[in-house]
ZADO-1210 file (C-alpha; in nm, 4 decimals, padded with zeros to 6 digits):
<atoms>
<atom x="-01.8395" y="02.5417" z="-01.0771" code="MET" pos="1"/>
<atom x="-01.6632" y="02.2492" z="-00.9082" code="SER" pos="2"/>
<atom x="-01.3046" y="02.1682" z="-01.0019" code="CYS" pos="3"/>
<atom x="-01.2415" y="01.8375" z="-01.1813" code="PRO" pos="4"/>
<atom x="-01.0866" y="01.5669" z="-00.9601" code="PRO" pos="5"/>
<atom x="-00.7077" y="01.5465" z="-00.9625" code="VAL" pos="6"/>
<atom x="-00.5972" y="01.2200" z="-01.1210" code="LEU" pos="7"/>
<atom x="-00.3344" y="01.0096" z="-00.9411" code="PRO" pos="8"/>
<atom x="00.0068" y="01.0282" z="-01.1009" code="VAL" pos="9"/>
<atom x="00.0071" y="00.6472" z="-01.1267" code="LEU" pos="10"/>
<atom x="-00.2802" y="00.3976" z="-01.1425" code="GLU" pos="11"/>
<atom x="-00.2339" y="00.0228" z="-01.1651" code="VAL" pos="12"/>
<atom x="-00.5610" y="-00.1448" z="-01.2596" code="ASP" pos="13"/>
<atom x="-00.6027" y="-00.5243" z="-01.2218" code="ARG" pos="14"/>
<atom x="-00.2522" y="-00.5999" z="-01.3496" code="LEU" pos="15"/>
<atom x="-00.1585" y="-00.9655" z="-01.4009" code="SER" pos="16"/>
<atom x="00.1922" y="-01.0797" z="-01.5030" code="VAL" pos="17"/>
<atom x="00.3260" y="-01.4333" z="-01.5386" code="SER" pos="18"/>
<atom x="00.6575" y="-01.5962" z="-01.6306" code="TYR" pos="19"/>
<atom x="00.6889" y="-01.8870" z="-01.8686" code="ARG" pos="20"/>
<atom x="00.8778" y="-02.1748" z="-01.6999" code="THR" pos="21"/>
<atom x="00.9378" y="-02.5435" z="-01.7688" code="GLU" pos="22"/>
<atom x="00.6766" y="-02.6307" z="-01.5045" code="ARG" pos="23"/>
<atom x="00.4178" y="-02.3934" z="-01.6502" code="GLY" pos="24"/>
<atom x="00.3228" y="-02.0287" z="-01.6103" code="ASP" pos="25"/>
<atom x="00.4364" y="-01.8779" z="-01.2808" code="LEU" pos="26"/>
<atom x="00.1669" y="-01.6272" z="-01.1884" code="LYS" pos="27"/>
<atom x="00.3791" y="-01.3529" z="-01.0327" code="ALA" pos="28"/>
<atom x="00.1064" y="-01.0843" z="-01.0197" code="LEU" pos="29"/>
<atom x="-00.2686" y="-01.1365" z="-01.0163" code="ARG" pos="30"/>
<atom x="-00.5219" y="-00.8535" z="-01.0433" code="ASN" pos="31"/>
<atom x="-00.2985" y="-00.6008" z="-00.8683" code="VAL" pos="32"/>
<atom x="-00.4555" y="-00.2552" z="-00.8283" code="SER" pos="33"/>
<atom x="-00.3086" y="00.0493" z="-00.6537" code="LEU" pos="34"/>
<atom x="-00.2766" y="00.4259" z="-00.6865" code="GLN" pos="35"/>
<atom x="-00.0019" y="00.6812" z="-00.6204" code="VAL" pos="36"/>
<atom x="-00.1600" y="01.0247" z="-00.5579" code="PRO" pos="37"/>
<atom x="00.0149" y="01.3390" z="-00.6786" code="ARG" pos="38"/>
<atom x="00.2733" y="01.4722" z="-00.4362" code="GLY" pos="39"/>
<atom x="00.2441" y="01.1796" z="-00.1941" code="GLU" pos="40"/>
<atom x="00.4566" y="00.8780" z="-00.0959" code="ILE" pos="41"/>
<atom x="00.3182" y="00.5253" z="-00.1218" code="VAL" pos="42"/>
<atom x="00.5033" y="00.2329" z="00.0336" code="GLY" pos="43"/>
<atom x="00.4830" y="-00.1301" z="-00.0767" code="ILE" pos="44"/>
<atom x="00.5651" y="-00.4006" z="00.1789" code="VAL" pos="45"/>
<atom x="00.5656" y="-00.7780" z="00.1727" code="GLY" pos="46"/>
<atom x="00.7880" y="-01.0833" z="00.1963" code="GLU" pos="47"/>
<atom x="01.0410" y="-01.1729" z="-00.0706" code="SER" pos="48"/>
<atom x="00.8497" y="-01.3318" z="-00.3570" code="GLY" pos="49"/>
<atom x="00.5351" y="-01.1220" z="-00.3126" code="CYS" pos="50"/>
<atom x="00.5784" y="-00.9575" z="-00.6552" code="GLY" pos="51"/>
<atom x="00.7247" y="-00.6165" z="-00.5685" code="LYS" pos="52"/>
<atom x="01.0104" y="-00.6352" z="-00.8186" code="SER" pos="53"/>
<atom x="00.7869" y="-00.7701" z="-01.0956" code="THR" pos="54"/>
<atom x="00.5436" y="-00.4839" z="-01.0342" code="LEU" pos="55"/>
<atom x="00.8025" y="-00.2084" z="-01.0717" code="ILE" pos="56"/>
<atom x="00.9624" y="-00.3849" z="-01.3688" code="SER" pos="57"/>
<atom x="00.6234" y="-00.3813" z="-01.5407" code="ALA" pos="58"/>
<atom x="00.5832" y="-00.0116" z="-01.4610" code="MET" pos="59"/>
<atom x="00.9071" y="00.0841" z="-01.6345" code="ILE" pos="60"/>
<atom x="00.8615" y="-00.1772" z="-01.9105" code="ARG" pos="61"/>
<atom x="01.1795" y="-00.3695" z="-01.8272" code="LEU" pos="62"/>
<atom x="01.0390" y="-00.7159" z="-01.7659" code="LEU" pos="63"/>
<atom x="01.2417" y="-01.0328" z="-01.8269" code="ALA" pos="64"/>
<atom x="01.2159" y="-01.1946" z="-02.1736" code="PRO" pos="65"/>
<atom x="01.0065" y="-01.4845" z="-02.0402" code="ASN" pos="66"/>
<atom x="00.7499" y="-01.2505" z="-01.8788" code="ALA" pos="67"/>
<atom x="00.4068" y="-01.1969" z="-02.0272" code="GLN" pos="68"/>
<atom x="00.1471" y="-00.9325" z="-01.9467" code="LEU" pos="69"/>
<atom x="-00.1776" y="-01.1241" z="-01.9061" code="ASP" pos="70"/>
<atom x="-00.4153" y="-00.8354" z="-01.8335" code="SER" pos="71"/>
<atom x="-00.4561" y="-00.4929" z="-01.6787" code="GLY" pos="72"/>
<atom x="-00.3380" y="-00.1357" z="-01.7270" code="GLU" pos="73"/>
<atom x="-00.0688" y="00.0904" z="-01.5839" code="ILE" pos="74"/>
<atom x="-00.1737" y="00.4539" z="-01.6284" code="ARG" pos="75"/>
<atom x="00.0858" y="00.7259" z="-01.5778" code="PHE" pos="76"/>
<atom x="-00.0808" y="01.0700" z="-01.5671" code="ARG" pos="77"/>
<atom x="-00.3782" y="00.9135" z="-01.7419" code="GLY" pos="78"/>
<atom x="-00.1805" y="00.7444" z="-02.0224" code="GLU" pos="79"/>
<atom x="-00.1499" y="00.3652" z="-02.0394" code="ASP" pos="80"/>
<atom x="00.2213" y="00.2801" z="-02.0267" code="LEU" pos="81"/>
<atom x="00.1627" y="-00.0699" z="-02.1610" code="LEU" pos="82"/>
<atom x="00.0264" y="00.0692" z="-02.4887" code="SER" pos="83"/>
<atom x="00.3225" y="00.3026" z="-02.5578" code="LEU" pos="84"/>
<atom x="00.5832" y="00.2186" z="-02.8188" code="ASP" pos="85"/>
<atom x="00.9434" y="00.1784" z="-02.7011" code="LEU" pos="86"/>
<atom x="01.0512" y="00.5230" z="-02.8194" code="GLU" pos="87"/>
<atom x="00.7744" y="00.6942" z="-02.6236" code="SER" pos="88"/>
<atom x="00.8571" y="00.4851" z="-02.3173" code="MET" pos="89"/>
<atom x="01.2257" y="00.5799" z="-02.3384" code="ARG" pos="90"/>
<atom x="01.1257" y="00.9462" z="-02.3515" code="ALA" pos="91"/>
<atom x="00.9451" y="00.9085" z="-02.0176" code="LEU" pos="92"/>
<atom x="01.2229" y="00.7240" z="-01.8369" code="ARG" pos="93"/>
<atom x="01.4572" y="00.9591" z="-01.6575" code="GLY" pos="94"/>
<atom x="01.2612" y="01.2768" z="-01.7293" code="ASP" pos="95"/>
<atom x="00.9156" y="01.1948" z="-01.5927" code="GLU" pos="96"/>
<atom x="00.9612" y="00.8453" z="-01.4527" code="LEU" pos="97"/>
<atom x="01.2826" y="00.7878" z="-01.2541" code="ALA" pos="98"/>
<atom x="01.4119" y="00.5006" z="-01.0440" code="MET" pos="99"/>
<atom x="01.6584" y="00.4389" z="-00.7616" code="VAL" pos="100"/>
<atom x="01.7736" y="00.0783" z="-00.7701" code="PHE" pos="101"/>
<atom x="01.8285" y="-00.1468" z="-00.4710" code="GLN" pos="102"/>
<atom x="02.2057" y="-00.1945" z="-00.4681" code="ASP" pos="103"/>
<atom x="02.4185" y="00.1241" z="-00.4625" code="PRO" pos="104"/>
<atom x="02.7281" y="-00.0881" z="-00.5226" code="MET" pos="105"/>
<atom x="02.6199" y="-00.1942" z="-00.8723" code="THR" pos="106"/>
<atom x="02.3711" y="00.0687" z="-00.9929" code="SER" pos="107"/>
<atom x="02.6501" y="00.3078" z="-01.1012" code="LEU" pos="108"/>
<atom x="02.8834" y="00.2443" z="-01.3954" code="ASN" pos="109"/>
<atom x="03.2252" y="00.1543" z="-01.2454" code="PRO" pos="110"/>
<atom x="03.4301" y="00.2813" z="-01.5422" code="VAL" pos="111"/>
<atom x="03.2761" y="00.6292" z="-01.5714" code="LEU" pos="112"/>
<atom x="03.3274" y="00.9200" z="-01.3349" code="SER" pos="113"/>
<atom x="03.0370" y="01.0491" z="-01.1269" code="ILE" pos="114"/>
<atom x="03.0408" y="01.3748" z="-01.3259" code="GLY" pos="115"/>
<atom x="03.0235" y="01.1923" z="-01.6598" code="ARG" pos="116"/>
<atom x="02.7293" y="00.9806" z="-01.5449" code="GLN" pos="117"/>
<atom x="02.5404" y="01.2829" z="-01.4117" code="MET" pos="118"/>
<atom x="02.6005" y="01.4755" z="-01.7348" code="ARG" pos="119"/>
<atom x="02.4811" y="01.1799" z="-01.9413" code="ASP" pos="120"/>
<atom x="02.1445" y="01.1924" z="-01.7647" code="ILE" pos="121"/>
<atom x="02.1033" y="01.5492" z="-01.8893" code="GLN" pos="122"/>
<atom x="02.1591" y="01.4548" z="-02.2536" code="TYR" pos="123"/>
<atom x="01.8211" y="01.5949" z="-02.3544" code="ARG" pos="124"/>
<atom x="01.9170" y="01.9448" z="-02.2323" code="LEU" pos="125"/>
<atom x="02.0817" y="02.1748" z="-02.4866" code="LYS" pos="126"/>
<atom x="02.3301" y="02.3179" z="-02.2375" code="GLU" pos="127"/>
<atom x="02.7066" y="02.3395" z="-02.2048" code="SER" pos="128"/>
<atom x="02.9189" y="02.0929" z="-02.0106" code="LYS" pos="129"/>
<atom x="02.9837" y="02.3620" z="-01.7480" code="ALA" pos="130"/>
<atom x="02.6110" y="02.4217" z="-01.6956" code="ASP" pos="131"/>
<atom x="02.5446" y="02.0512" z="-01.6598" code="LYS" pos="132"/>
<atom x="02.8305" y="02.0176" z="-01.4103" code="ASN" pos="133"/>
<atom x="02.6895" y="02.3076" z="-01.2116" code="ALA" pos="134"/>
<atom x="02.3476" y="02.1435" z="-01.1977" code="ARG" pos="135"/>
<atom x="02.5120" y="01.8166" z="-01.0918" code="SER" pos="136"/>
<atom x="02.6992" y="01.9871" z="-00.8085" code="MET" pos="137"/>
<atom x="02.3803" y="02.1504" z="-00.6819" code="ARG" pos="138"/>
<atom x="02.2071" y="01.8133" z="-00.6689" code="MET" pos="139"/>
<atom x="02.5002" y="01.6525" z="-00.4873" code="LEU" pos="140"/>
<atom x="02.4859" y="01.9327" z="-00.2323" code="GLU" pos="141"/>
<atom x="02.1147" y="01.8716" z="-00.1787" code="LYS" pos="142"/>
<atom x="02.1728" y="01.5048" z="-00.0945" code="VAL" pos="143"/>
<atom x="02.4448" y="01.5943" z="00.1568" code="GLY" pos="144"/>
<atom x="02.7645" y="01.5061" z="-00.0295" code="ILE" pos="145"/>
<atom x="03.0602" y="01.7234" z="00.0840" code="PRO" pos="146"/>
<atom x="03.2879" y="01.8902" z="-00.1713" code="ASP" pos="147"/>
<atom x="03.0651" y="01.8050" z="-00.4709" code="PRO" pos="148"/>
<atom x="03.3087" y="01.9536" z="-00.7246" code="GLN" pos="149"/>
<atom x="03.5741" y="01.6996" z="-00.6237" code="ALA" pos="150"/>
<atom x="03.3211" y="01.4150" z="-00.6191" code="ARG" pos="151"/>
<atom x="03.2373" y="01.4783" z="-00.9862" code="LEU" pos="152"/>
<atom x="03.5915" y="01.3637" z="-01.0697" code="ARG" pos="153"/>
<atom x="03.5664" y="01.0513" z="-00.8552" code="ASP" pos="154"/>
<atom x="03.4711" y="00.7034" z="-00.9717" code="PHE" pos="155"/>
<atom x="03.2095" y="00.4945" z="-00.7879" code="PRO" pos="156"/>
<atom x="03.4687" y="00.2710" z="-00.6171" code="HIS" pos="157"/>
<atom x="03.6133" y="00.5797" z="-00.4460" code="GLN" pos="158"/>
<atom x="03.2853" y="00.6465" z="-00.2635" code="LEU" pos="159"/>
<atom x="03.1284" y="00.4708" z="00.0343" code="SER" pos="160"/>
<atom x="02.7995" y="00.2838" z="00.0012" code="GLY" pos="161"/>
<atom x="02.6081" y="00.5688" z="00.1575" code="GLY" pos="162"/>
<atom x="02.7604" y="00.8258" z="-00.0765" code="MET" pos="163"/>
<atom x="02.6886" y="00.6068" z="-00.3792" code="ARG" pos="164"/>
<atom x="02.3250" y="00.5818" z="-00.2781" code="GLN" pos="165"/>
<atom x="02.3103" y="00.9595" z="-00.2369" code="ARG" pos="166"/>
<atom x="02.4545" y="00.9953" z="-00.5870" code="VAL" pos="167"/>
<atom x="02.1906" y="00.7543" z="-00.7215" code="ALA" pos="168"/>
<atom x="01.9139" y="00.9590" z="-00.5586" code="ILE" pos="169"/>
<atom x="02.0621" y="01.2822" z="-00.6940" code="ALA" pos="170"/>
<atom x="02.0731" y="01.1337" z="-01.0453" code="MET" pos="171"/>
<atom x="01.7151" y="01.0096" z="-01.0223" code="ALA" pos="172"/>
<atom x="01.5805" y="01.3468" z="-00.9062" code="LEU" pos="173"/>
<atom x="01.7973" y="01.5673" z="-01.1271" code="MET" pos="174"/>
<atom x="01.5340" y="01.6106" z="-01.3973" code="MET" pos="175"/>
<atom x="01.2542" y="01.6619" z="-01.1402" code="LYS" pos="176"/>
<atom x="01.0423" y="01.3604" z="-01.2403" code="PRO" pos="177"/>
<atom x="00.6711" y="01.3318" z="-01.1705" code="SER" pos="178"/>
<atom x="00.7226" y="00.9865" z="-01.0160" code="LEU" pos="179"/>
<atom x="01.0244" y="00.8366" z="-00.8420" code="LEU" pos="180"/>
<atom x="01.0319" y="00.4593" z="-00.7897" code="ILE" pos="181"/>
<atom x="01.2674" y="00.3620" z="-00.5077" code="ALA" pos="182"/>
<atom x="01.3392" y="-00.0118" z="-00.4921" code="ASP" pos="183"/>
<atom x="01.4646" y="-00.0795" z="-00.1380" code="GLU" pos="184"/>
<atom x="01.7266" y="00.1978" z="-00.1637" code="PRO" pos="185"/>
<atom x="01.8421" y="00.1622" z="00.1984" code="THR" pos="186"/>
<atom x="01.8819" y="-00.2183" z="00.2150" code="THR" pos="187"/>
<atom x="02.2646" y="-00.2173" z="00.1911" code="ALA" pos="188"/>
<atom x="02.3131" y="00.0712" z="00.4356" code="LEU" pos="189"/>
<atom x="02.3608" y="00.0727" z="00.8116" code="ASP" pos="190"/>
<atom x="02.0911" y="00.2126" z="01.0402" code="ALA" pos="191"/>
<atom x="02.2468" y="00.5590" z="01.0778" code="THR" pos="192"/>
<atom x="02.2872" y="00.6093" z="00.7027" code="LEU" pos="193"/>
<atom x="01.9395" y="00.4696" z="00.6448" code="GLU" pos="194"/>
<atom x="01.7852" y="00.7407" z="00.8624" code="VAL" pos="195"/>
<atom x="01.9868" y="01.0119" z="00.6866" code="GLN" pos="196"/>
<atom x="01.8866" y="00.8897" z="00.3405" code="ILE" pos="197"/>
<atom x="01.5174" y="00.8726" z="00.4396" code="ILE" pos="198"/>
<atom x="01.5188" y="01.2287" z="00.5747" code="HIS" pos="199"/>
<atom x="01.6971" y="01.3614" z="00.2665" code="GLN" pos="200"/>
<atom x="01.4598" y="01.1774" z="00.0341" code="LEU" pos="201"/>
<atom x="01.1580" y="01.3184" z="00.2162" code="LYS" pos="202"/>
<atom x="01.2988" y="01.6733" z="00.2035" code="ALA" pos="203"/>
<atom x="01.3773" y="01.6462" z="-00.1676" code="LEU" pos="204"/>
<atom x="01.0317" y="01.5065" z="-00.2406" code="GLN" pos="205"/>
<atom x="00.8714" y="01.8041" z="-00.0673" code="ALA" pos="206"/>
<atom x="01.0969" y="02.0474" z="-00.2572" code="GLU" pos="207"/>
<atom x="01.0435" y="01.8955" z="-00.6013" code="ILE" pos="208"/>
<atom x="00.6793" y="01.8012" z="-00.5469" code="GLY" pos="209"/>
<atom x="00.7089" y="01.4586" z="-00.7064" code="CYS" pos="210"/>
<atom x="00.5308" y="01.1396" z="-00.6033" code="SER" pos="211"/>
<atom x="00.7280" y="00.8422" z="-00.4724" code="ILE" pos="212"/>
<atom x="00.6579" y="00.4703" z="-00.4868" code="LEU" pos="213"/>
<atom x="00.8805" y="00.3257" z="-00.2137" code="PHE" pos="214"/>
<atom x="00.9480" y="-00.0491" z="-00.1895" code="ILE" pos="215"/>
<atom x="01.0935" y="-00.1816" z="00.1352" code="SER" pos="216"/>
<atom x="01.1029" y="-00.4741" z="00.3791" code="HIS" pos="217"/>
<atom x="01.1670" y="-00.2314" z="00.6632" code="HIS" pos="218"/>
<atom x="00.8389" y="-00.1440" z="00.8305" code="LEU" pos="219"/>
<atom x="01.0011" y="00.1331" z="01.0349" code="GLY" pos="220"/>
<atom x="01.1154" y="00.3079" z="00.7165" code="VAL" pos="221"/>
<atom x="00.7659" y="00.2794" z="00.5673" code="ILE" pos="222"/>
<atom x="00.6136" y="00.4286" z="00.8826" code="ALA" pos="223"/>
<atom x="00.8631" y="00.7168" z="00.8838" code="GLU" pos="224"/>
<atom x="00.8509" y="00.8073" z="00.5151" code="LEU" pos="225"/>
<atom x="00.5196" y="00.7112" z="00.3572" code="CYS" pos="226"/>
<atom x="00.1664" y="00.8526" z="00.3486" code="ASP" pos="227"/>
<atom x="-00.0037" y="00.5331" z="00.2266" code="HIS" pos="228"/>
<atom x="00.0821" y="00.1620" z="00.2424" code="VAL" pos="229"/>
<atom x="00.0144" y="-00.1270" z="00.0028" code="VAL" pos="230"/>
<atom x="00.0593" y="-00.4743" z="00.1549" code="VAL" pos="231"/>
<atom x="00.1319" y="-00.7524" z="-00.0959" code="MET" pos="232"/>
<atom x="00.1347" y="-01.1285" z="-00.0493" code="TYR" pos="233"/>
<atom x="00.2162" y="-01.3952" z="-00.3097" code="ALA" pos="234"/>
<atom x="00.1446" y="-01.1673" z="-00.6059" code="GLY" pos="235"/>
<atom x="-00.1730" y="-01.0077" z="-00.4713" code="GLU" pos="236"/>
<atom x="-00.2636" y="-00.6880" z="-00.2872" code="VAL" pos="237"/>
<atom x="-00.4197" y="-00.7922" z="00.0426" code="VAL" pos="238"/>
<atom x="-00.4584" y="-00.4535" z="00.2141" code="GLU" pos="239"/>
<atom x="-00.4156" y="-00.0829" z="00.1404" code="THR" pos="240"/>
<atom x="-00.4652" y="00.2235" z="00.3573" code="GLY" pos="241"/>
<atom x="-00.2994" y="00.5189" z="00.5236" code="SER" pos="242"/>
<atom x="00.0113" y="00.4645" z="00.7344" code="VAL" pos="243"/>
<atom x="-00.1863" y="00.5369" z="01.0514" code="ARG" pos="244"/>
<atom x="-00.4615" y="00.2873" z="00.9600" code="GLU" pos="245"/>
<atom x="-00.2236" y="00.0074" z="00.8653" code="ILE" pos="246"/>
<atom x="00.0142" y="00.0443" z="01.1595" code="PHE" pos="247"/>
<atom x="-00.2393" y="00.1204" z="01.4321" code="HIS" pos="248"/>
<atom x="-00.5276" y="-00.1059" z="01.3290" code="SER" pos="249"/>
<atom x="-00.4296" y="-00.3600" z="01.0606" code="PRO" pos="250"/>
<atom x="-00.7262" y="-00.5566" z="00.9258" code="SER" pos="251"/>
<atom x="-00.5775" y="-00.8414" z="00.7204" code="HIS" pos="252"/>
<atom x="-00.4278" y="-01.1338" z="00.9176" code="PRO" pos="253"/>
<atom x="-00.1107" y="-01.1172" z="00.7068" code="TYR" pos="254"/>
<atom x="-00.0629" y="-00.7475" z="00.7821" code="THR" pos="255"/>
<atom x="-00.1083" y="-00.8206" z="01.1515" code="ARG" pos="256"/>
<atom x="00.1575" y="-01.0910" z="01.1397" code="MET" pos="257"/>
<atom x="00.4013" y="-00.8707" z="00.9478" code="LEU" pos="258"/>
<atom x="00.3746" y="-00.6059" z="01.2183" code="LEU" pos="259"/>
<atom x="00.4007" y="-00.8676" z="01.4937" code="ALA" pos="260"/>
<atom x="00.7272" y="-00.9955" z="01.3416" code="CYS" pos="261"/>
<atom x="00.8882" y="-00.6502" z="01.3364" code="ASP" pos="262"/>
<atom x="01.1644" y="-00.6552" z="01.6036" code="PRO" pos="263"/>
<atom x="01.1063" y="-00.2837" z="01.6623" code="GLY" pos="264"/>
<atom x="00.7626" y="-00.3621" z="01.8029" code="GLY" pos="265"/>
<atom x="00.8770" y="-00.6231" z="02.0555" code="ILE" pos="266"/>
<atom x="00.8496" y="-00.4744" z="02.4059" code="THR" pos="267"/>
<atom x="00.9565" y="-00.7731" z="02.6201" code="GLU" pos="268"/>
<atom x="01.2864" y="-00.9621" z="02.6177" code="ARG" pos="269"/>
<atom x="01.2624" y="-01.2942" z="02.4384" code="THR" pos="270"/>
<atom x="01.4918" y="-01.5618" z="02.2993" code="LYS" pos="271"/>
<atom x="01.2521" y="-01.6562" z="02.0216" code="VAL" pos="272"/>
<atom x="01.1445" y="-01.4001" z="01.7623" code="LEU" pos="273"/>
<atom x="00.7921" y="-01.4281" z="01.6186" code="PRO" pos="274"/>
<atom x="00.7623" y="-01.5693" z="01.2671" code="ILE" pos="275"/>
<atom x="00.4938" y="-01.6337" z="01.0075" code="ILE" pos="276"/>
<atom x="00.4708" y="-02.0119" z="00.9950" code="ARG" pos="277"/>
<atom x="00.4725" y="-02.2017" z="00.6686" code="GLY" pos="278"/>
<atom x="00.5814" y="-02.0925" z="00.3235" code="PHE" pos="279"/>
<atom x="00.4561" y="-01.8953" z="00.0259" code="LEU" pos="280"/>
<atom x="00.2247" y="-02.0955" z="-00.2037" code="PRO" pos="281"/>
<atom x="00.3469" y="-02.2433" z="-00.5302" code="ASP" pos="282"/>
<atom x="00.2761" y="-01.9688" z="-00.7863" code="LEU" pos="283"/>
<atom x="00.2725" y="-02.2239" z="-01.0695" code="VAL" pos="284"/>
<atom x="00.0062" y="-02.4375" z="-00.8988" code="ASP" pos="285"/>
<atom x="-00.1951" y="-02.1932" z="-00.6897" code="LEU" pos="286"/>
<atom x="-00.4352" y="-02.3287" z="-00.4271" code="PRO" pos="287"/>
<atom x="-00.8065" y="-02.2597" z="-00.4466" code="ALA" pos="288"/>
<atom x="-00.9562" y="-01.9903" z="-00.2284" code="GLY" pos="289"/>
<atom x="-00.7404" y="-01.7487" z="-00.0282" code="CYS" pos="290"/>
<atom x="-00.3668" y="-01.7719" z="-00.1022" code="VAL" pos="291"/>
<atom x="-00.2847" y="-01.6976" z="00.2627" code="TYR" pos="292"/>
<atom x="-00.5166" y="-01.9548" z="00.4224" code="ARG" pos="293"/>
<atom x="-00.2489" y="-02.2261" z="00.4844" code="ASP" pos="294"/>
<atom x="-00.0522" y="-01.9820" z="00.7019" code="ARG" pos="295"/>
<atom x="-00.3482" y="-01.8085" z="00.8627" code="CYS" pos="296"/>
<atom x="-00.4503" y="-01.8949" z="01.2210" code="ASP" pos="297"/>
<atom x="-00.7992" y="-01.7564" z="01.1563" code="MET" pos="298"/>
<atom x="-00.8829" y="-01.9435" z="00.8336" code="ALA" pos="299"/>
<atom x="-01.2241" y="-02.1091" z="00.7976" code="THR" pos="300"/>
<atom x="-01.3628" y="-02.3655" z="00.5550" code="GLU" pos="301"/>
<atom x="-01.4896" y="-02.0841" z="00.3337" code="ALA" pos="302"/>
<atom x="-01.1320" y="-01.9585" z="00.2917" code="CYS" pos="303"/>
<atom x="-01.0428" y="-02.2813" z="00.1098" code="ALA" pos="304"/>
<atom x="-01.3253" y="-02.2406" z="-00.1382" code="GLU" pos="305"/>
<atom x="-01.3907" y="-01.8713" z="-00.1984" code="GLN" pos="306"/>
<atom x="-01.1290" y="-01.6264" z="-00.3233" code="LYS" pos="307"/>
<atom x="-01.1522" y="-01.2888" z="-00.1419" code="PRO" pos="308"/>
<atom x="-01.1734" y="-00.9692" z="-00.3469" code="GLU" pos="309"/>
<atom x="-01.0140" y="-00.6391" z="-00.2493" code="LEU" pos="310"/>
<atom x="-01.3061" y="-00.4412" z="-00.1041" code="LYS" pos="311"/>
<atom x="-01.3570" y="-00.1137" z="00.0807" code="ASP" pos="312"/>
<atom x="-01.3645" y="-00.1488" z="00.4584" code="LEU" pos="313"/>
<atom x="-01.3752" y="00.1531" z="00.6895" code="ASP" pos="314"/>
<atom x="-01.1750" y="00.3797" z="00.4578" code="GLY" pos="315"/>
<atom x="-00.9228" y="00.1199" z="00.3458" code="ARG" pos="316"/>
<atom x="-00.9256" y="-00.1823" z="00.1152" code="LYS" pos="317"/>
<atom x="-00.8900" y="-00.5393" z="00.2431" code="VAL" pos="318"/>
<atom x="-00.8973" y="-00.8779" z="00.0679" code="ALA" pos="319"/>
<atom x="-01.0271" y="-01.1074" z="00.3414" code="CYS" pos="320"/>
<atom x="-01.3491" y="-01.3034" z="00.3903" code="LEU" pos="321"/>
<atom x="-01.3522" y="-01.2305" z="00.7615" code="LEU" pos="322"/>
<atom x="-01.5371" y="-00.9239" z="00.8821" code="THR" pos="323"/>
<atom x="-01.3776" y="-00.6303" z="01.0618" code="ALA" pos="324"/>
<atom x="-01.5485" y="-00.7421" z="01.3861" code="GLU" pos="325"/>
<atom x="-01.3980" y="-01.0903" z="01.3721" code="SER" pos="326"/>
<atom x="-01.0528" y="-00.9447" z="01.3132" code="LEU" pos="327"/>
</atoms>
């Protein structure tokens, strides 16, 4: 008898989200589909304005008041998050669905001690204060914070940016969630701390066995940490695949340009860094055809008329009218 297939911990199926504005509906996400397999790390990359923050806000049901869910599903362990009532959604947050926010300087409460904030996360556990403090100290040790007992008495302003981000990661992983969403958690850190945080996050993920959805602008971090990559542009998924596929043989013109603009990949001295010419399209008044065509050096007349769908191509998915041979 064959075993049933293992469902991904997270499935986003043709999700569309827009924001009501004075100019009209701003179409922030359009038919976005992706998966996060169990026990693996998926990275999302793309320019500012590509919809990364809207996507994770929809996942945790914390969208802005002027946002509207136009279509699609977000299935967490097979259950549609968008159909849950608020009480059921609150029960998932923290325990099964955790998040590390982008800015370590503001994600912690400045008027509560680190120990108080870490105990508050454990409010569902019927344990003593001493037991909760002990669990907190063990987590602080795992993320590399020295003298964790003393740090429990400290307030956030007494810690460096790197230590605050370690605390945020410890808090997010304390209840051993099934899925951790990390929203650019290394953006405010220097390069040395960034490497340390990435290594600690990878070690903790392997120990706990959770899945991670990692959002970042830093292609080097994605390559170091992730198993799979989702490339987004202007509210759409344009390419998905394994880290090796995306970084060694990108298929979509936008993915190729993103990699070309990474300073880490420049081998010759130059005074002018490569850029992607042009600007993102107006998401209130979207152009016909491919949303990337005005910035694409390989666009044809068909790109202005026909909208590409995300289709399988040599083990990955690509939304481009051009064939693999022409790329």
